[in-house]
Kinemage of the C-alpha trace (Angstrom):
@kinemage 1
@onewidth
@group {chain A} dominant
@subgroup {mainchain}
@vectorlist {calphas} color= white
{ca met a 1} P 0.159 -3.811 -29.230
{ca asp a 2} L -2.337 -1.160 -30.428
{ca thr a 3} L -2.266 1.211 -27.553
{ca gln a 4} L -5.130 3.283 -29.029
{ca ser a 5} L -7.478 0.348 -28.793
{ca arg a 6} L -7.275 0.470 -25.052
{ca ser a 7} L -10.329 1.177 -23.324
{ca trp a 8} L -10.167 2.609 -19.951
{ca asn a 9} L -12.988 2.285 -17.244
{ca trp a 10} L -12.880 5.786 -15.380
{ca gly a 11} L -15.482 4.965 -12.995
{ca phe a 12} L -13.671 1.748 -11.968
{ca val a 13} L -10.273 3.766 -11.356
{ca gly a 14} L -12.583 6.699 -9.527
{ca leu a 15} L -13.985 3.824 -7.342
{ca trp a 16} L -10.786 2.228 -6.671
{ca thr a 17} L -9.078 5.545 -5.556
{ca leu a 18} L -12.282 6.491 -3.489
{ca thr a 19} L -12.551 3.121 -1.801
{ca gly a 20} L -8.504 2.703 -1.171
{ca ala a 21} L -8.439 6.359 0.498
{ca leu a 22} L -11.310 5.981 2.650
{ca gly a 23} L -9.941 2.456 3.798
{ca ala a 24} L -6.352 3.608 4.339
{ca thr a 25} L -7.742 6.839 6.352
{ca leu a 26} L -10.148 4.713 8.528
{ca phe a 27} L -8.184 1.586 9.217
{ca gly a 28} L -4.935 3.529 9.569
{ca phe a 29} L -6.211 5.731 11.982
{ca ala a 30} L -7.905 2.902 14.106
{ca ala a 31} L -4.458 0.938 13.912
{ca leu a 32} L -2.428 4.079 15.262
{ca ala a 33} L -4.610 3.881 18.317
{ca ser a 34} L -3.805 0.446 19.407
{ca val a 35} L -0.366 -0.573 17.630
{ca trp a 36} L 1.781 0.962 20.146
{ca glu a 37} L 0.073 -0.929 23.220
{ca leu a 38} L 0.562 -4.282 21.285
{ca gly a 39} L 4.166 -3.173 20.724
{ca asp a 40} L 4.908 -2.466 24.385
{ca leu a 41} L 3.293 -5.854 25.185
{ca val a 42} L 5.815 -7.440 23.039
{ca ala a 43} L 8.626 -5.484 24.219
{ca asn a 44} L 8.179 -6.428 27.651
{ca val a 45} L 8.731 -9.882 26.820
{ca ala a 46} L 11.061 -10.024 23.794
{ca gly a 47} L 12.796 -6.701 23.852
{ca glu a 48} L 12.361 -3.036 22.372
{ca ile a 49} L 13.413 -3.868 18.631
{ca ala a 50} L 10.948 -6.971 18.518
{ca gly a 51} L 8.042 -4.804 20.057
{ca ile a 52} L 8.543 -1.807 17.586
{ca ala a 53} L 8.637 -4.473 14.705
{ca val a 54} L 5.481 -6.102 15.936
{ca ala a 55} L 3.783 -2.535 16.240
{ca gly a 56} L 5.231 -1.802 12.530
{ca ala a 57} L 3.704 -5.074 11.297
{ca ala a 58} L 0.279 -4.559 12.714
{ca phe a 59} L 0.121 -1.002 11.499
{ca gly a 60} L 1.378 -1.959 7.952
{ca gly a 61} L -1.272 -4.964 7.901
{ca val a 62} L -4.167 -2.863 8.794
{ca leu a 63} L -3.046 -0.162 6.545
{ca ala a 64} L -2.700 -2.692 3.702
{ca leu a 65} L -6.136 -4.014 4.326
{ca gly a 66} L -7.792 -0.745 4.120
{ca leu a 67} L -5.942 0.100 0.947
{ca ser a 68} L -6.652 -3.349 -0.735
{ca leu a 69} L -10.314 -4.132 0.452
{ca gly a 70} L -12.340 -1.672 -1.472
{ca pro a 71} L -10.337 -2.251 -4.759
{ca gly a 72} L -10.287 -6.037 -3.845
{ca leu a 73} L -14.085 -5.997 -4.057
{ca leu a 74} L -13.732 -4.257 -7.513
{ca leu a 75} L -11.482 -7.082 -8.869
{ca arg a 76} L -13.543 -9.833 -7.808
{ca gly a 77} L -15.483 -9.648 -11.062
{ca arg a 78} L -12.237 -9.406 -13.132
{ca gly a 79} L -10.956 -12.963 -12.217
{ca ile a 80} L -8.890 -11.941 -9.351
{ca his a 81} L -9.440 -14.131 -6.285
{ca leu a 82} L -10.486 -11.485 -3.330
{ca gly a 83} L -8.785 -13.570 -0.279
{ca arg a 84} L -5.494 -13.573 -2.364
{ca trp a 85} L -5.465 -10.078 -3.151
{ca ile a 86} L -6.336 -8.992 0.504
{ca gly a 87} L -4.048 -11.678 2.003
{ca trp a 88} L -1.072 -11.080 0.114
{ca ser a 89} L -1.674 -7.197 0.445
{ca val a 90} L -1.918 -7.578 3.988
{ca leu a 91} L 1.136 -10.018 4.266
{ca gly a 92} L 3.287 -7.590 2.156
{ca gly a 93} L 2.269 -4.518 4.265
{ca ala a 94} L 2.813 -6.084 7.537
{ca phe a 95} L 6.531 -7.380 6.341
{ca gly a 96} L 7.417 -3.931 4.721
{ca thr a 97} L 6.343 -1.808 7.694
{ca ala a 98} L 7.899 -4.231 10.484
{ca ile a 99} L 11.251 -3.467 8.384
{ca ile a 100} L 10.542 0.241 8.305
{ca phe a 101} L 9.716 0.434 12.036
{ca ala a 102} L 12.487 -1.725 13.297
{ca val a 103} L 15.265 -0.576 11.010
{ca leu a 104} L 14.286 3.268 10.093
{ca phe a 105} L 12.666 4.290 13.258
{ca asp a 106} L 14.842 2.264 15.871
{ca met a 107} L 18.250 1.256 14.394
{ca leu a 108} L 18.827 4.052 12.188
{ca asp a 109} L 16.536 6.667 14.136
{ca ala a 110} L 14.298 8.201 11.451
{ca asn a 111} L 14.889 11.735 13.180
{ca thr a 112} L 18.314 12.059 12.073
{ca leu a 113} L 17.483 11.224 8.209
{ca pro a 114} L 16.764 13.932 6.068
{ca glu a 115} L 12.926 14.764 5.660
{ca trp a 116} L 13.397 14.319 1.909
{ca leu a 117} L 15.065 11.121 1.967
{ca thr a 118} L 12.589 9.432 4.660
{ca gly a 119} L 9.601 9.400 2.422
{ca pro a 120} L 11.468 7.705 -0.413
{ca val a 121} L 12.787 5.019 1.784
{ca met a 122} L 9.337 4.244 3.329
{ca gly a 123} L 7.620 4.274 -0.316
{ca ile a 124} L 10.114 1.931 -1.890
{ca val a 125} L 10.127 -0.563 1.173
{ca leu a 126} L 6.540 -0.587 1.704
{ca gly a 127} L 5.673 -0.070 -2.142
{ca leu a 128} L 8.002 -3.236 -3.079
{ca ser a 129} L 6.639 -5.422 -0.228
{ca ile a 130} L 2.801 -4.961 -0.965
{ca gly a 131} L 3.625 -4.621 -4.874
{ca leu a 132} L 5.255 -8.025 -5.128
{ca gly a 133} L 2.584 -9.601 -2.780
{ca gln a 134} L -0.481 -8.198 -5.061
{ca trp a 135} L 1.585 -9.396 -8.226
{ca arg a 136} L 1.026 -12.957 -7.146
{ca ala a 137} L -2.382 -12.270 -6.649
{ca leu a 138} L -2.553 -10.895 -10.408
{ca gly a 139} L -1.000 -14.077 -11.866
{ca asp a 140} L 0.065 -14.058 -15.453
{ca arg a 141} L -2.279 -11.235 -16.660
{ca ala a 142} L -0.948 -8.772 -19.290
{ca gly a 143} L 1.049 -6.007 -17.957
{ca ala a 144} L 0.986 -7.416 -14.366
{ca gly a 145} L 4.849 -7.838 -14.175
{ca leu a 146} L 5.033 -4.050 -14.069
{ca trp a 147} L 2.892 -3.999 -11.001
{ca pro a 148} L 5.599 -3.919 -8.382
{ca ala a 149} L 7.179 -0.946 -10.055
{ca ile a 150} L 3.748 0.819 -10.055
{ca ala a 151} L 3.108 0.069 -6.438
{ca val a 152} L 6.500 1.492 -5.613
{ca val a 153} L 5.862 4.818 -7.538
{ca ala a 154} L 2.610 5.104 -5.727
{ca gln a 155} L 3.850 4.722 -2.157
{ca ile a 156} L 6.953 7.045 -2.890
{ca ala a 157} L 4.601 9.684 -4.033
{ca ala a 158} L 2.103 8.820 -1.153
{ca phe a 159} L 4.764 9.119 1.501
{ca met a 160} L 6.619 12.256 0.043
{ca val a 161} L 3.442 14.133 0.224
{ca gly a 162} L 1.654 12.733 3.305
{ca leu a 163} L 4.720 12.584 5.887
{ca pro a 164} L 5.020 16.567 5.927
{ca leu a 165} L 1.384 16.831 6.579
{ca gly a 166} L 1.644 14.674 9.675
{ca gly a 167} L 2.126 15.552 13.257
{ca glu a 168} L 0.211 15.424 16.493
{ca gly a 169} L -3.443 15.774 15.788
{ca arg a 170} L -2.852 15.758 12.217
{ca glu a 171} L -2.458 11.957 11.796
{ca trp a 172} L -5.785 11.757 9.670
{ca leu a 173} L -4.480 14.365 7.155
{ca ala a 174} L -1.352 12.438 6.714
{ca leu a 175} L -3.212 9.100 6.138
{ca gly a 176} L -5.472 10.639 4.020
{ca ala a 177} L -3.015 12.005 1.799
{ca val a 178} L -1.183 8.819 1.573
{ca gly a 179} L -4.163 6.812 0.878
{ca leu a 180} L -5.551 9.021 -1.675
{ca leu a 181} L -2.330 9.388 -3.768
{ca ala a 182} L -1.344 5.790 -3.389
{ca ser a 183} L -4.845 4.768 -4.422
{ca ala a 184} L -5.036 7.092 -7.207
{ca ile a 185} L -1.734 5.938 -8.889
{ca thr a 186} L -2.466 2.272 -8.397
{ca gly a 187} L -5.887 2.794 -9.585
{ca leu a 188} L -4.587 4.160 -12.723
{ca gly a 189} L -2.088 1.534 -12.849
{ca met a 190} L -4.762 -1.211 -12.368
{ca gly a 191} L -6.880 0.751 -15.323
{ca trp a 192} L -3.892 0.225 -17.375
{ca val a 193} L -3.168 -3.452 -16.598
{ca leu a 194} L -6.797 -4.431 -17.325
{ca ser a 195} L -7.080 -2.313 -20.642
{ca ala a 196} L -3.836 -4.134 -21.500
{ca arg a 197} L -5.398 -7.488 -20.736
{ca arg a 198} L -8.511 -6.540 -22.996
{ca val a 199} L -6.183 -5.475 -26.015
{ca ala a 200} L -4.352 -8.553 -25.470
{ca ala a 201} L -7.327 -10.661 -25.651
{ca ala a 202} L -8.584 -8.905 -28.459
{ca ala a 203} L -5.138 -9.381 -30.541
{ca thr a 204} L -5.687 -13.243 -30.255
């Protein structure tokens, strides 16, 4: 493959980054205001771990919706189904964050983990769950096989930077950093995937 013939659409990458970052911040902040009430309702019926897992699933699903809605709209004209992209993103985000909340925050007690380890663990779990879902939405496009790895790298970087910025009253700052970094890296990754597809098509 002639990598020099790649044609990058930097406007697309910029819009992907902007819409993903704004979506993650707004949707994530809104989710934080309500998911623990939902978790408490479930905990009263099914137990504390179930409540925590449901709260995590709700938060992760809404966060993934914020991260994927704007980028999904950008992908509509590039042969990627909007509903599949958003649906797989939300399912992946809900599944991954349910695991993170139930295992990391409850069973293992995140407060006992070193801070430098919490971010990478959260990034790997969430990045893999979202990335695998989005990979299904991408189909057999050239370069799409690397998408789960791109998503993992994006989420690791996002949580390593974003988590230390969080705290009481600073949730918006942490979510903004997570959204910005995750969207910037996945935006570059999608720019590469789309350029790889164009190069492959040109070669044939």
